matplotlib code that plots the C-alpha trace (Angstrom):
import matplotlib.pyplot as plt

x = [-125.9, -124.8, -122.4, -124.9, -128.7, -130.7, -134.1, -136.7, -136.1, -139.4, -140.6, -143.6, -145.9, -147.3, -144.9, -147.2, -146.9, -143.2, -141.0, -138.1, -135.7, -136.4, -133.7, -134.7, -131.3, -129.3, -126.9, -125.6, -123.0, -120.0, -116.9, -114.3, -115.7, -116.3, -117.3, -120.6, -121.6, -124.5, -126.2, -129.8, -131.0, -134.4, -135.6, -137.5, -138.4, -137.4, -133.6, -133.2, -132.0, -131.4, -128.6, -128.6, -125.4, -125.6, -121.9, -122.8, -119.5, -117.3, -114.9, -112.9, -114.2, -116.4, -116.8, -120.2, -120.3, -123.3, -123.8, -126.5, -128.0, -126.3, -128.8, -132.4, -135.7, -134.4, -131.1, -130.0, -128.5, -125.1, -123.6, -126.2, -125.7, -124.3, -124.2, -125.1, -125.3, -128.5, -127.6, -127.3, -123.5, -122.0, -119.8, -116.7, -117.3, -114.7, -115.4, -113.5, -112.9, -115.2, -117.6, -119.4, -122.4, -120.3, -119.8, -117.5, -118.6, -116.2, -118.2, -117.3, -118.4, -121.3, -125.0, -126.6, -128.0, -126.7, -128.6, -127.6, -129.6, -129.7, -129.8, -131.9, -129.5, -129.4, -132.3, -134.0, -134.4, -135.8, -138.9, -137.8, -139.8, -141.3, -140.2, -143.4, -142.4, -139.2, -141.3, -143.4, -145.9, -147.5, -150.5, -150.3, -146.9, -146.8, -143.5, -142.3, -139.6, -137.7, -134.5, -132.1, -131.2, -127.5, -125.5, -126.1, -128.7, -126.2, -127.6, -125.3, -122.4, -118.9, -116.4, -112.8, -111.1, -107.4, -106.4, -103.4, -101.8, -99.4, -96.7, -98.0, -101.1, -99.1, -96.9, -99.3, -103.0, -103.5, -101.7, -103.5, -106.9, -106.1, -105.4, -108.9, -110.6, -111.7, -111.8, -110.6, -111.0, -107.7, -108.1, -105.1, -103.4, -102.0, -100.9, -97.5, -94.8, -95.5, -92.9, -90.9, -92.0, -89.7, -92.6, -92.8, -96.1, -96.3, -98.1, -95.4, -92.6, -94.4, -96.2, -95.1, -96.5, -99.8, -100.0, -99.4, -102.1, -104.5, -103.9, -104.5, -107.9, -108.9, -109.0, -110.7, -109.0, -110.8, -110.3, -108.6, -107.7, -104.5, -102.3, -104.3, -103.8, -107.2, -107.8, -108.3, -110.6, -112.7, -109.9, -107.7, -110.5, -111.4, -107.7, -107.4, -110.6, -110.4, -106.7, -107.1, -110.2, -108.4, -105.3, -107.5, -109.4, -106.0, -105.0, -108.2, -109.1, -112.3, -113.9, -116.7, -115.5, -117.8, -115.7, -115.8, -114.5, -113.2, -111.6, -109.7, -109.6, -107.4, -108.0, -109.8, -111.7, -112.8, -115.2, -118.2, -119.7, -121.6, -119.9, -122.5, -121.0, -117.7, -119.3, -121.4, -118.7, -116.2, -118.6, -117.9, -120.0, -119.3, -117.7, -116.7, -119.3, -120.4, -117.1, -115.4, -111.7, -109.7, -106.3, -105.0, -104.9, -108.7, -108.4, -110.4, -110.8, -111.4, -114.0, -115.7, -115.6, -117.2, -120.0, -120.8, -120.5, -123.1, -125.4, -125.2, -125.8, -128.9, -130.2, -129.2, -127.0, -123.7, -120.9, -117.9, -114.5, -111.2, -107.5, -104.4, -101.0, -100.7, -97.8, -95.6, -95.6, -98.2, -101.8, -102.9, -100.7, -100.9, -102.1, -105.1, -105.8, -105.9, -108.0, -110.7, -110.6, -111.0, -114.2, -115.5, -114.6, -116.7, -119.7, -118.8, -121.9, -124.1, -121.7, -120.8, -117.3, -116.8, -115.4, -117.2, -118.1, -119.4, -121.7, -122.8, -123.6, -125.7, -127.6, -128.3, -129.3, -131.6, -133.3, -133.8, -135.2, -138.5, -140.1, -143.0, -145.1, -145.6, -147.5, -147.7, -149.4, -148.8, -145.6, -144.0, -143.6, -142.2, -141.2, -139.5, -136.6, -136.4, -133.5, -133.1, -129.4, -126.8, -125.5, -122.2, -121.4, -123.5, -122.4, -122.7, -124.9, -128.0, -129.2, -132.8, -134.4, -137.0, -139.0, -140.9, -143.4, -141.8, -143.8, -142.0, -138.8, -136.3, -134.4, -137.3, -136.9, -134.9, -134.3, -133.7, -133.0, -134.7, -132.2, -133.0, -129.7, -129.9, -129.0, -127.1, -129.0, -127.8, -129.9, -130.4, -132.8, -134.6, -136.4, -136.8, -138.2, -136.4, -135.0, -133.0, -130.7, -129.4, -127.6, -128.7, -127.0, -128.6, -130.2, -133.8, -134.4, -137.0, -136.5, -138.6, -138.8, -139.9, -141.0, -139.5, -141.0]
y = [178.6, 175.1, 174.8, 172.8, 173.2, 170.6, 171.4, 169.1, 168.0, 168.4, 165.3, 164.9, 165.6, 168.7, 170.5, 170.0, 166.2, 166.2, 166.0, 168.4, 165.6, 163.6, 164.1, 161.1, 159.6, 162.6, 164.4, 168.0, 169.7, 172.1, 169.9, 170.3, 173.6, 174.9, 178.6, 180.5, 179.8, 177.4, 175.6, 174.7, 171.9, 171.5, 169.0, 171.1, 168.2, 164.5, 164.4, 168.2, 169.8, 173.5, 174.3, 177.8, 179.1, 181.6, 182.8, 184.9, 186.8, 184.1, 185.3, 182.3, 179.8, 177.0, 173.3, 171.7, 168.0, 166.2, 162.4, 160.9, 157.5, 154.9, 152.1, 151.5, 152.9, 156.5, 155.9, 158.8, 158.1, 159.3, 159.1, 161.7, 164.2, 167.7, 171.0, 174.5, 177.9, 180.1, 181.5, 178.0, 177.9, 174.4, 174.2, 172.2, 169.2, 166.9, 163.2, 160.1, 157.6, 154.9, 157.0, 159.2, 159.7, 161.7, 165.3, 168.1, 171.5, 174.5, 177.7, 181.3, 182.6, 184.6, 184.2, 182.3, 179.0, 176.1, 173.2, 169.5, 167.6, 164.5, 165.2, 163.1, 161.1, 162.1, 160.6, 159.8, 156.4, 153.8, 151.9, 148.3, 145.2, 143.4, 140.0, 138.5, 139.7, 137.6, 134.4, 133.0, 130.1, 128.5, 126.3, 125.0, 123.4, 123.0, 124.8, 127.4, 129.8, 132.1, 134.2, 132.7, 135.0, 134.2, 132.7, 129.0, 129.0, 129.4, 130.3, 133.3, 135.2, 135.8, 138.5, 138.4, 141.8, 142.8, 146.5, 148.6, 146.7, 145.0, 142.8, 139.7, 140.0, 138.9, 136.3, 134.9, 135.9, 135.3, 131.9, 130.6, 131.7, 129.9, 126.7, 127.0, 128.1, 131.4, 134.8, 137.8, 141.5, 143.5, 147.2, 148.9, 152.3, 152.7, 156.4, 157.3, 158.9, 162.5, 165.3, 166.0, 162.8, 160.0, 157.7, 155.0, 153.0, 149.2, 149.1, 151.1, 149.0, 145.8, 147.3, 144.5, 141.8, 143.7, 144.0, 140.2, 139.5, 141.8, 139.9, 136.6, 137.9, 135.4, 138.1, 141.4, 144.9, 147.7, 151.4, 152.2, 155.8, 156.7, 157.3, 156.3, 159.7, 161.4, 164.6, 168.4, 170.0, 168.9, 168.9, 166.8, 164.3, 164.0, 163.2, 160.6, 158.7, 159.3, 158.6, 155.2, 154.3, 155.1, 153.2, 150.1, 150.5, 150.6, 147.4, 145.6, 146.7, 145.5, 144.7, 146.5, 149.7, 149.1, 148.5, 148.8, 152.0, 152.1, 155.4, 153.8, 153.9, 156.6, 159.0, 162.3, 163.7, 167.3, 168.1, 170.3, 167.4, 164.3, 161.0, 160.0, 162.5, 160.6, 157.2, 157.9, 159.8, 156.9, 153.9, 153.0, 151.6, 152.2, 149.2, 150.8, 149.4, 146.2, 144.3, 142.1, 142.9, 139.7, 141.0, 138.8, 141.9, 141.7, 138.2, 135.0, 135.8, 132.3, 131.5, 134.9, 134.2, 130.8, 132.2, 135.2, 133.2, 130.7, 133.6, 135.0, 131.6, 131.2, 134.6, 134.4, 137.5, 138.8, 138.5, 140.8, 140.3, 142.2, 141.6, 143.6, 141.8, 138.0, 136.1, 135.7, 138.9, 140.4, 141.5, 137.9, 134.8, 132.4, 129.7, 131.8, 132.9, 129.3, 128.3, 130.9, 129.7, 126.1, 127.2, 128.8, 125.6, 123.5, 125.5, 125.7, 123.9, 126.6, 129.6, 131.8, 133.1, 136.0, 139.4, 142.4, 143.8, 140.3, 140.2, 143.8, 143.3, 140.1, 141.8, 145.0, 143.0, 140.7, 143.7, 145.3, 142.2, 140.5, 137.6, 138.1, 135.3, 135.7, 132.4, 128.8, 125.5, 122.0, 121.6, 125.1, 128.1, 131.4, 134.2, 137.5, 138.3, 142.0, 143.7, 147.5, 147.7, 149.4, 146.8, 148.6, 148.1, 145.1, 141.9, 139.3, 136.4, 135.7, 132.2, 131.2, 128.1, 126.0, 123.7, 121.0, 118.3, 115.0, 113.2, 115.1, 113.6, 116.5, 115.3, 116.2, 120.0, 122.2, 125.9, 128.1, 131.7, 133.8, 132.7, 129.0, 128.3, 125.7, 127.0, 124.5, 123.2, 122.0, 119.6, 120.5, 120.3, 123.4, 122.9, 119.2, 119.7, 118.7, 121.9, 122.9, 125.9, 128.0, 131.3, 134.3, 137.6, 140.6, 141.9, 142.0, 138.8, 136.2, 132.5, 129.4, 126.2, 123.2, 119.7, 117.5, 114.0]
z = [116.0, 115.1, 112.1, 110.1, 109.6, 107.9, 106.4, 105.0, 101.4, 99.6, 97.9, 95.7, 98.7, 100.4, 102.8, 105.7, 105.3, 105.7, 108.8, 109.2, 110.1, 107.0, 104.4, 102.3, 102.7, 101.4, 103.7, 103.2, 105.3, 105.2, 104.9, 107.6, 108.8, 112.4, 111.7, 111.6, 108.0, 107.4, 104.5, 104.0, 101.6, 100.0, 97.4, 94.9, 92.6, 92.3, 91.9, 92.1, 95.3, 96.1, 98.6, 100.1, 101.6, 104.5, 105.0, 108.1, 108.6, 107.0, 104.3, 103.3, 100.6, 101.7, 100.6, 100.6, 101.1, 99.6, 100.0, 97.9, 98.7, 96.6, 97.2, 98.2, 97.0, 97.1, 95.2, 93.0, 89.5, 90.6, 87.0, 85.9, 88.7, 88.1, 90.1, 88.8, 90.3, 90.4, 86.9, 85.4, 85.2, 85.8, 88.9, 89.5, 91.7, 93.3, 93.8, 94.7, 91.9, 93.2, 95.2, 92.6, 94.9, 97.3, 96.1, 97.3, 96.0, 96.4, 96.8, 97.7, 101.1, 99.7, 100.1, 97.3, 95.9, 93.9, 92.6, 92.7, 90.0, 88.0, 84.3, 82.0, 79.7, 76.1, 74.3, 77.5, 79.0, 76.6, 77.4, 77.9, 77.3, 80.3, 81.5, 80.2, 76.7, 76.9, 77.0, 74.2, 74.9, 71.8, 72.1, 68.5, 68.8, 72.6, 72.7, 75.3, 74.1, 76.5, 76.7, 79.2, 82.1, 81.5, 78.7, 78.1, 80.8, 83.6, 87.0, 87.6, 86.2, 87.6, 86.5, 87.7, 87.5, 87.8, 88.4, 87.6, 84.7, 87.1, 85.5, 87.5, 85.4, 82.4, 84.1, 86.7, 86.3, 82.6, 82.3, 85.4, 84.1, 80.9, 82.9, 84.3, 81.1, 82.6, 81.0, 83.0, 82.8, 83.0, 84.0, 82.4, 82.7, 79.2, 79.5, 78.2, 80.5, 81.1, 80.5, 83.7, 85.4, 86.4, 86.8, 84.2, 84.1, 84.5, 81.2, 79.3, 80.7, 79.4, 76.4, 74.0, 76.3, 76.6, 72.9, 72.5, 75.1, 73.3, 70.0, 71.7, 72.7, 75.3, 78.0, 78.1, 78.5, 80.3, 81.2, 84.5, 83.3, 81.5, 84.5, 87.7, 89.3, 89.0, 87.2, 87.8, 85.4, 82.4, 79.9, 82.2, 83.0, 79.3, 78.5, 81.3, 80.3, 76.5, 76.0, 77.8, 75.8, 72.5, 73.5, 74.2, 70.9, 69.1, 70.9, 69.9, 66.3, 64.8, 68.2, 69.9, 71.6, 74.6, 77.8, 81.5, 83.3, 86.8, 87.8, 90.7, 94.4, 96.0, 93.1, 93.0, 90.0, 89.4, 86.6, 85.8, 83.8, 84.7, 84.7, 82.1, 79.6, 79.7, 79.7, 76.6, 74.7, 75.1, 75.1, 78.7, 81.5, 85.2, 86.8, 90.1, 92.5, 94.1, 93.8, 96.4, 97.0, 96.9, 98.3, 101.2, 103.4, 103.8, 105.4, 104.8, 101.1, 99.8, 102.5, 101.8, 98.1, 98.4, 100.6, 98.4, 95.2, 96.5, 97.5, 94.0, 92.5, 94.7, 93.6, 90.0, 90.1, 88.7, 91.2, 90.7, 92.3, 91.8, 92.4, 92.2, 92.0, 92.1, 93.6, 96.7, 98.7, 96.3, 96.9, 96.6, 96.9, 93.9, 96.3, 97.4, 93.8, 92.7, 95.7, 94.7, 91.1, 92.4, 94.1, 90.9, 89.0, 91.4, 90.2, 86.5, 85.4, 86.9, 86.6, 83.6, 84.1, 81.6, 81.0, 82.5, 79.1, 78.0, 81.1, 80.8, 77.2, 77.8, 80.7, 78.7, 75.5, 77.4, 79.1, 75.7, 74.0, 73.4, 71.5, 69.2, 67.6, 63.9, 63.1, 64.1, 63.4, 64.6, 62.5, 62.5, 64.8, 63.4, 65.7, 65.7, 68.0, 68.7, 70.4, 71.0, 71.7, 69.5, 67.1, 66.8, 70.5, 71.7, 70.1, 72.9, 71.7, 73.7, 74.6, 73.7, 75.4, 73.8, 76.2, 74.5, 75.7, 76.8, 74.2, 71.4, 70.0, 70.3, 67.3, 65.1, 66.0, 63.7, 64.2, 61.1, 60.5, 57.8, 55.2, 55.9, 57.7, 60.5, 63.9, 66.1, 69.2, 72.6, 74.7, 78.3, 81.3, 82.6, 85.9, 85.1, 81.6, 78.3, 76.8, 73.7, 73.7, 70.8, 70.5, 68.5, 67.7, 69.5, 66.2, 65.1, 63.1, 62.3, 63.2, 62.7, 64.7, 62.6, 63.5, 60.8, 60.0]

ax = plt.figure().add_subplot(projection="3d")
ax.plot(x, y, z, "-o")
ax.set_aspect("equal")
plt.show()
């Protein structure tokens, strides 16, 4: 008998309609094993899989490797996945820090089942407005109002991330970014030295400088775990994520607690809980995927950056890049770092360069927002802006765009909030049409657009 037997994963279709070789993008096998034991996988409902272990005459513990599709139409929500035994007890699962869709499940060499499943997030998934609800066209005034895809109507967004709280982030990356007027995201490891360890973290050695950078506030801090060493067990994992989050909140008092989380390459994490549990508890969002590494060791980084940035601009997407150390003999030379920033600067009129949390907030807020006409006539349009995000965490202003007929003198238009305060307007062009832009807080509110004499 072969060491691995695959069985059809049952989708929402009759068994007879399926083919035994079709695993819908999921792979299941015994990890690093050459003995007689086998596993069988079966999808019993969408995002719930039964794995049956047949140990044969094996007596040593086994490890089941499960790889879930991370993209495409059959992608699993990896942050929501947990594993339980047939009695419903949560099992410990081991994952790499930036590959949460790949699971290693230790099990005893006994016959039995376990279940890999995606858990519905607490409160369920909200019903979001459609794209059509983010546009308001009014016949009475001839105005078209919409929520810009990106801040200030930019075509795409760029985040520039730096990992591991390296000293060069303070001496090189931050000052250079300031020269260009760009905002960076700095993934820090703010854990204190541990008893019995001679290892002193880069953050701890330069804590005063990091505190000063946090006070200056022109860059963004994010969670790279307390010590960048992974975790064994729920308690240890909670400490690594929670302690880092709390340290950053302490550095940035009075600001939104929402931040990016990246558990780090080369680390391993063992927990019975879903990643969503930690994300929700500590107001984090997963920032581990879809980022271009910019270290010189990858080769041709500046050329690759230019090509990929232009692709993201063409498609109107968020482009993520990340660095480690900056400088001579470091992950990226200062010359190459500046060359990439020069490329970004070339596209500055179309590109929003911002922190990862800023971009995540804007994207989430826009997806949760809509415009609703209240009333209008030839001289005034009143509308309601509705946003479903949590006001305590989501505070990135959204850009609204008003397109008006060419015959209308734009200087006659005034936008006011419900209190009668005038909202500043910026003139622009949108697909060749005269446009006015203004920013609003992501809160439910009523605004009016008036045509003055």
